[in-house]
N, C-alpha and C positions, 0 to 999 in steps of 0.2 A: 306352804303358809305355816308359820310358827306362832305360838302364843305370844312370843316376845316381840313380834312385829308391831310396828306403830302405825296407826291409821294416819291419813293425811292431815287430819285436824290436830293430832298430837304432835306430828312433825312440825307443822306450822307454828304451833304454840311454843314448842321447845326451841326451835331454831330462829324464830322471828321472821321467817320467810313466808310470805303469803301463799296460800294453797294454789292460787292461779300461777304464781311463779314456779312452784314445785311441779305443776303440770307442764309448764313450758320447759323447765329443765329436763323433765323426762322425755318430752318430745325431741329436744336437742341431743339426747343421749348422755347428758351429764349425770343423771341419776336413773335408777331403775326401780320400779315397784316390784314387790314379790308376789303380788296377787291382789285380791279384793275381798272385802268383808261387806257384803251388800253392794252398794254403789261406791263405797269408799276405797281408794287405793291404800295398799299396805306397803310399808317400807321396813327393811331391816334396820336395827338400831344404828348400825354403822353409817347410815345416811346422814346422821347429824354431823359426824366428823367430816364427811365429804362436803356437806353444805358449808362448813366452816372453811374448808380449803378453797371452795369456789369463791366464798366471800373474800378471803385473803387475796386471791388472784385478782378479783375485781378491784379491790382497794389499791393494789399495786399497779393497776392500769391495764391488765390483760383483758382481752375480749373473751366472750364465752367460747368462741371457736378455739382460741389459743388455749384456754383452760381445758377444754375437752381433749385437746391433744396431749395434755399432761397426764392423762390417765390411760394406762394400758387396757387392752380389751378385757383382761381379767379384773379390772378395777383398781389395780395397784398404781401407785404414783410413779411416774417416770418423767421427772422434770429434767430437761437438758440445762446444764449449768450455763452454757453459752447464752441461752435465752434469758436467764436471770441476769447475767452480766449486761446483755444488750438493753434490757429493761431498766437496769440501774443507771446505765449511761444516758438513756432517754430521759429518765427522771432528773438526772443532773442537769441536762440541757433545759428542761422545763423549769427547774428551780432557778437557774441563771436568768432566764427570761422573766420570771415572776419577780425576782429580786430587783432586776433592772426597772421593771414597771413600778414596783412598790416605791423604789427610791425616787423615780421620776414624779410619781404622784405626791409623795411627801414634799419634794422640792417645790412642785407647783403650788401646793397648799401653803407653803411658808415663804415663798419667794417675795423679796422686797421690791421687785420691779413694779412700776405703776400698773401695768397690765401684763397678763400672761404673754401676749404677743410681743412684748418688749423684752422678754427674758430670753437671752441667747440659748440657754439650755432647753427651755420649753419649745422654742422655734426649731431647734435641732430634733427634738422628739417628734414634732409635727411633721417635719420633712421626712424623717425615717418612716413614720407611719404611712405617709402618703406614698412612699416608694415600696411599701410592703416589707420593710426591713427592720422591724422592731426586734428581730432575733439577733441583732448585731453583736451583743456580748458573747453569744454562743459561737458565732463564727470567728470572732476574735480569739476566743479561748482555744478553738480547734485549729486556727490558721486557715480555715476554709472560707471562701467567699463566693457568693452567687455572682453570675455575670451581671453586668450592668454598671451603673455609675459608681465611681469610687466611694468608699465608705466615708461618712461624715466623721470628723474627729469628735471624740467625746469632749464635751465642754464642761468646765467646772461650774458648780452651782454659783449663782449670783446671790449674794446676801447671806 
């Protein structure tokens, strides 16, 4: 235990990560305390950078287990570039689905058809949703399709 070590309250204050989460991260092996001062866990100052890396991984969509694998037993970072590429591709697919959903919602909000169910594009979206196939733009882009009924053609907005 060094004088420079930070107690859990200070780590929580400086990182914005609640103490309960810090204890959970320690339990999962993501961070390690250096000892205790009374009942309070102590951490080396480097824990703040590690918490920032954990936060970055979570924002990018990695699970805590995936993030834990990005640290070597000695605590050094060991990120496999292939994992980063795969996550970037996964994010691309998510973005495509979200853009398609956003565009569909905007169309539904502004459609000039008397009712949504009279709008060919809206009805197409409903059919795709009913078939569990709202990820159609992703499959079109990659050339991959699930087995099942043929894909509905993309219809142009009415109005």
